[in-house]
N, C-alpha and C positions, 0 to 999 in steps of 0.2 A: 505494500499497498504507500503509496504518494504523501510525503510529507508537506503540511501545508502551511508555506511558509507566514498567511496569517494567525497562526491558529495563538490562543494567549500562554503565556511563560509559565511555568508549574509555580511558581512566587505568588503571581497576579490571583491564579484559578486558586492558591493555599490563602492570600489577605480575603479576597472576594469570601470564600469558606467561610471564615473567623466572624467577618464581620456580622455578615448573614446570621450565624449564630447566635450572635449575643442578643440580637433580636428577639429572636423566635426564642431562646431556652426562657429567656424571661417572660414572656407570654404564655408559654409550658408551663412554670411555675406558681406562675397568676391563676391560668386557669385550674391548675390540682389545688391549690389554696382555697379559691374559690368552692371547688364541690367539697374540701376534705376538710377545711379550716385547721389544718396540722403542715406547721412552716418545715419543720424536719424533714418529711414526706414530700411534700412539694421541692425542695433543696434536691433529696436523694434521688428523685424521679428527672430533674433538673440538668442534674450532674449524669446523668445515666444516657439522659438525651441527649445532651450536647454530645459527648462521644460520639456516639452510634450515628447521628444524625451527620456529625462534620465526616467523620468518612468513609458517609456512603455521598456525600454532596459534591466529596470533591472528586470522587470517581465518577458520578454526574458529569459534571464538567467536563472531566478529561475526555470523555467519551466523545459527549456533543461538539467537543474539540475539533474531533477527525470525520464529524459530518458536516458535508461541505457547502447541503442546501442553506439558501438563504445570504449567505458570506458572498462580500462583496471583494472582489480581487485585485490589487494594481494592474494594469496591463505589461507594467517593466516588468512585473515580480519573476516571469520564469528565465530574465535575465541570467546564467549562469554568472555571478560574479568570484574571484578567486581572493579577493582582499576589500576589505570594508571600505566606506569611500572616506574622502577627505574633504575638507571642508572645499577645498578649491575648487574638488570634483565636481559638487553640488550646483556650483557659483556656473561651471561652464557646460553644465548639462541643462540648468535653468537658462541661460542664453543661449544655447543649441534650441532649445525645446521653444525661444520666440521665437526668435529666427524661421522655425520652419510654423508658428500659427496654431503652437497648440497655446502658449500662457499667453495671457494680454500685457502688455507694456503695466510697468508700474509707475 
């Protein structure tokens, strides 16, 4: 399977999972507390829930990063670059794209 150049980095997926889990776990703790009025039980359920769902969400994100449906790909992303572009390279490329009419003048 070909790797998509526009996939999220692993760290980005992890940070997104963590930030979502904070809010979702607080909601779970609150819901359990509303039904049981037991704070310790609510916190225990929240702790178990955050660990299990964090792992599940991370893998869910990684699986979806492989699905090309709905992604927009840059038209030049297929070009095989052997090195990282330097700042000067971007200027040269931008000037050439202006010359060819792909970019409007600043």
